[in-house]
C-alpha positions in Angstrom: 0.0 0.1 0.1 2.6 2.4 0.9 4.5 1.5 -2.2 1.7 2.3 -4.3 1.4 5.6 -2.4 5.2 6.5 -3.1 4.7 5.7 -6.9 1.4 7.8 -7.1 3.3 10.6 -5.4 6.7 10.4 -7.8 4.1 10.0 -10.7 2.7 13.2 -9.7 5.9 15.0 -9.0 7.0 14.0 -12.4 4.0 15.3 -14.3 4.3 18.6 -12.3 8.1 19.0 -13.2 7.0 18.5 -16.5 4.5 20.9 -16.8 6.7 23.8 -15.2 9.3 22.7 -17.7 7.0 23.3 -20.5 5.7 26.4 -19.1 9.2 27.7 -18.4 10.2 27.0 -22.2 6.8 29.0 -23.4 7.8 31.7 -21.5 11.7 32.1 -22.8 12.5 34.8 -25.3 11.9 33.5 -28.9 15.6 34.3 -29.8 16.5 31.5 -27.4 14.0 28.8 -29.1 14.7 29.5 -32.5 18.4 29.9 -33.1 19.4 29.4 -36.7 22.8 27.7 -37.2 24.3 28.5 -40.5 27.1 26.2 -41.6 29.5 28.3 -43.9 32.4 26.6 -45.5 35.3 28.1 -47.5 38.8 27.4 -48.9 40.1 30.3 -47.0 42.5 29.5 -44.1 42.1 30.5 -40.8 43.6 34.2 -39.8 43.4 35.3 -43.3 42.0 38.6 -44.3 38.7 36.5 -45.7 38.2 34.8 -42.7 38.6 37.8 -40.4 36.3 39.4 -42.5 33.7 36.4 -42.3 34.2 36.4 -38.4 33.3 40.2 -38.2 30.2 39.8 -40.3 28.9 36.8 -38.6 29.5 38.8 -35.0 27.4 41.9 -36.4 24.6 39.4 -37.7 24.6 37.5 -34.8 24.5 40.9 -32.6 21.8 42.6 -34.7 19.5 39.5 -34.5 19.7 39.2 -30.9 21.6 35.8 -31.3 19.0 34.7 -33.3 21.7 33.8 -36.0 24.8 32.1 -35.4 27.4 31.0 -38.0 29.6 27.8 -37.8 32.6 28.3 -40.0 34.5 25.4 -41.9 37.8 27.2 -43.0 40.5 25.8 -44.9 38.6 23.4 -47.4 38.2 21.0 -44.5 34.5 20.2 -46.4 36.2 19.3 -49.5 36.7 21.5 -52.6 34.1 23.7 -53.8 32.2 21.1 -55.7 32.1 19.0 -52.6 30.7 22.2 -50.9 28.0 22.9 -53.4 26.9 19.3 -53.2 26.8 19.4 -49.3 24.6 22.8 -49.8 22.2 20.9 -52.2 21.6 18.3 -49.6 21.3 20.6 -46.7 24.5 19.4 -44.9 25.9 23.1 -45.6 23.9 26.2 -46.0 26.4 29.1 -47.2 29.9 29.4 -48.3 32.5 31.7 -49.8 33.3 30.7 -53.6 35.4 31.3 -56.2 35.0 30.5 -59.8 34.8 26.8 -59.6 31.8 26.9 -57.1 30.0 29.8 -58.7 30.3 28.3 -62.0 28.7 25.1 -61.0 25.7 26.9 -59.9 25.7 29.5 -62.7 28.2 29.3 -65.7 27.6 32.9 -66.9 29.1 34.4 -63.9 32.6 33.0 -65.1 32.6 35.5 -67.8 34.1 37.9 -65.6 37.2 35.7 -65.4 37.9 35.8 -68.9 41.5 36.5 -69.8 42.3 40.2 -70.7 38.7 41.4 -70.2 39.3 43.9 -67.6 42.2 46.5 -67.6 41.8 47.4 -64.2 39.5 47.2 -60.9 37.5 50.4 -61.9 36.2 48.5 -65.1 35.2 45.5 -63.1 33.4 47.5 -60.6 31.7 49.2 -63.1 30.3 46.4 -65.2 29.4 44.6 -61.9 27.6 47.1 -60.2 25.4 47.6 -63.4 24.7 43.8 -63.3 24.0 43.4 -59.7 20.3 42.9 -59.9 20.8 40.7 -62.9 23.2 38.4 -61.1 21.1 38.4 -57.8 18.1 37.3 -59.7 19.9 34.4 -61.7 21.4 32.8 -58.6 18.0 33.0 -57.1 16.3 31.1 -59.9 19.1 28.5 -59.3 18.1 28.3 -55.4 20.8 30.3 -54.0 20.9 34.1 -52.4 23.9 36.1 -53.3 24.8 37.8 -50.5 27.8 39.5 -51.9 30.3 39.6 -54.8 33.9 40.5 -54.7 37.0 39.6 -56.3 40.4 37.8 -55.3 42.9 40.1 -57.6 44.5 40.3 -60.8 46.0 36.8 -61.7 49.9 36.8 -62.7 52.1 34.3 -63.7 54.3 32.9 -61.0 57.1 30.7 -62.5 60.4 29.1 -61.7 61.7 30.3 -65.3 61.3 33.8 -66.4 58.3 34.1 -69.0 58.6 37.2 -71.3 56.6 35.9 -74.3 54.2 33.1 -75.4 57.1 30.9 -76.4 58.7 30.9 -72.9 55.2 29.2 -71.7 55.5 26.8 -74.5 58.5 25.4 -73.2 58.7 21.8 -72.0 60.1 23.1 -68.7 56.9 24.8 -67.8 54.4 22.8 -65.6 51.6 25.1 -65.8 48.6 24.7 -63.5 45.1 24.7 -64.6 42.0 24.2 -62.3 40.5 20.8 -63.2 37.1 22.7 -63.4 38.5 25.8 -65.1 37.3 25.4 -68.6 38.2 29.3 -69.5 41.9 28.6 -68.6 41.8 25.2 -70.5 40.7 26.7 -73.7 42.8 29.8 -73.4 46.1 27.6 -72.8 45.1 25.3 -75.7 44.8 27.9 -78.0 48.0 29.6 -76.9 49.6 25.9 -77.2 50.5 25.9 -73.7 50.8 22.5 -71.7 48.9 22.4 -68.3 48.7 20.0 -65.5 45.0 20.0 -64.0 44.7 20.3 -60.2 42.2 21.5 -58.0 43.2 24.3 -55.7 43.5 21.8 -52.5 46.2 19.8 -54.7 48.5 22.8 -55.6 50.7 23.1 -52.6 51.4 19.4 -52.7 52.0 19.3 -56.4 54.4 22.4 -56.0 56.5 20.3 -53.3 56.5 17.2 -55.5 57.6 19.1 -58.8 54.5 18.3 -60.5 53.6 22.0 -60.8 56.5 24.9 -61.2 54.1 27.6 -63.0 50.9 28.9 -61.6 48.5 32.1 -62.5 47.4 33.5 -58.8 47.1 36.8 -57.2 50.1 37.7 -55.1 48.2 37.6 -51.7 46.9 33.9 -52.6 50.4 32.5 -53.2 51.3 33.7 -49.5 47.7 33.1 -48.1 47.7 29.3 -49.5 51.5 29.0 -48.4 52.3 28.2 -52.3 55.2 30.4 -52.1 57.1 28.3 -49.4 57.3 25.6 -51.9 60.2 27.6 -53.2 59.2 26.8 -57.0 58.5 30.4 -57.7 61.4 32.6 -58.6 59.7 35.2 -60.8 56.4 36.9 -61.5 55.4 38.3 -65.2 54.1 41.6 -64.8 51.2 41.1 -67.0 47.5 40.7 -65.6 46.1 37.5 -67.1 42.9 37.7 -65.8 40.8 38.6 -62.5 39.8 36.0 -59.9 36.2 36.5 -58.9 34.2 35.5 -55.8 31.1 35.4 -54.0 29.3 34.5 -50.6 26.2 32.5 -51.1 23.5 31.0 -49.0 20.9 28.4 -50.1 17.5 29.9 -50.7 16.0 26.9 -48.6 17.9 28.4 -45.6 17.5 31.7 -46.1 13.6 31.5 -46.7 13.7 29.9 -42.8 14.8 33.3 -41.5 12.4 36.0 -40.5 12.2 39.1 -42.9 14.2 41.1 -40.5 16.9 38.4 -40.3 17.1 38.1 -43.9 17.6 42.1 -44.3 20.3 41.9 -41.5 22.2 39.4 -43.4 22.0 41.1 -46.9 22.9 44.3 -45.4 25.7 42.9 -43.4 26.9 41.1 -46.5 27.0 44.0 -48.9 28.8 45.8 -46.1 31.5 43.4 -45.4 31.9 42.4 -49.1 32.7 45.7 -50.0 35.2 46.1 -47.0 36.9 42.8 -47.9 37.0 43.8 -51.7 39.2 46.8 -50.6 41.2 45.0 -48.0 41.9 42.2 -50.5 43.0 44.7 -53.0 45.5 46.1 -50.5 46.7 42.9 -49.2 47.7 42.0 -52.9 50.0 45.1 -53.3 51.6 44.5 -49.7 52.1 40.7 -50.9 53.7 41.8 -54.0 56.1 44.0 -51.9 56.8 41.1 -49.5 57.4 38.7 -52.4 60.0 41.0 -54.0 61.6 42.2 -50.9 61.3 39.1 -48.4 61.2 36.2 -50.7 63.3 37.2 -53.6 60.8 37.0 -56.5 61.9 38.8 -59.6 59.7 40.9 -61.6 60.1 40.2 -65.4 58.1 42.3 -68.0 56.0 40.5 -70.7 57.4 41.9 -74.1 55.4 44.3 -76.0 55.7 42.3 -79.2 54.3 39.4 -77.9 51.4 41.1 -76.1 49.3 41.7 -79.4 49.5 38.0 -80.1 48.5 37.4 -76.5 45.5 39.6 -76.6 44.6 37.9 -79.9 44.6 34.6 -78.4 42.4 36.2 -75.4 39.9 37.6 -77.9 39.7 34.1 -79.8 38.9 32.6 -76.4 36.1 35.0 -75.7 34.3 34.0 -78.7 34.9 30.4 -78.6 33.2 29.9 -75.3 30.1 31.5 -76.3 27.2 28.9 -76.0 29.8 27.0 -74.1 29.6 29.1 -70.9 27.7 32.5 -71.4 25.6 33.6 -74.3 26.7 36.0 -77.2 24.0 38.6 -75.6 25.8 38.6 -72.1 29.4 38.9 -73.7 27.9 41.9 -75.7 26.5 43.6 -72.8 29.5 43.2 -70.8 31.7 44.7 -73.9 29.2 47.4 -74.2 29.4 48.5 -70.5 33.2 48.6 -71.0 33.0 50.6 -73.8 30.5 53.1 -72.0 33.2 53.3 -69.2 36.2 53.8 -71.5 34.7 56.5 -73.4 33.8 58.4 -70.3 37.5 58.0 -69.1 
């Protein structure tokens, strides 16, 4: 009898505790019950300008949403290359990421047009064209299931090599082991048109390939060679003072995840994204300048000039590549639109 009474008392106590717990949870602020964790992947290494910028953006977003949104970062490519990251975003394992041309091209090929060789002469031209196409790009990504938080760039790419590169013939030498990203169709077509043999590798494979000697020539921005530690391989002795193309990048989030946020939270993310992406762009451009100085003064990289006589042939190959990729990556209409904007800008200057 006493055992039955004890059991009833325990049961009543448990029920009462459960009720108190439920009521307590219902009384908690909504922000504690609905924290959205955004899993964000990038190839950028910890401590780099990119990651410092993303960390600052995440803190501001968390503060302005009263802790309703928190970011979990996966840096250093630990979630795989960008194609791996896109696959994981499509299945919901990841929600957001900072992408270079490879990841962006997997979503929307036409955006790769910004990376055509010799398309832009300076940053001002790029900024002018991109700003005029901002809404178009946002809508295209939205149709593909992604929200474009902000676009940026990695900087102008130059040729870093173990042998001096002063003309196309130098690049055609059998001693040159030129890197081309496995998924970079533009580079592969361009180098093929120039009769330059390439060694296809993904970004995550470059450092080891430099150490092993499989690669000794790459196109990259000065900051990238330092941030990704490629310069530590000691394969580079020269940099050719000729911008080949510009590396583009962007920060994106899946529409599925974005739609789970409140309108206020969405605005906070877009506003912060625009603010920090603009700041990141400025910082990366400065980093490329200081990185080049460091490469010359501390590493001993020698700057060589691309011969004027070879430049005309180089640009002709670039133009041929632009036309050859129409219908493969982008439409003639889109190419004409960018060329028209460039003409408008150059006429103003």
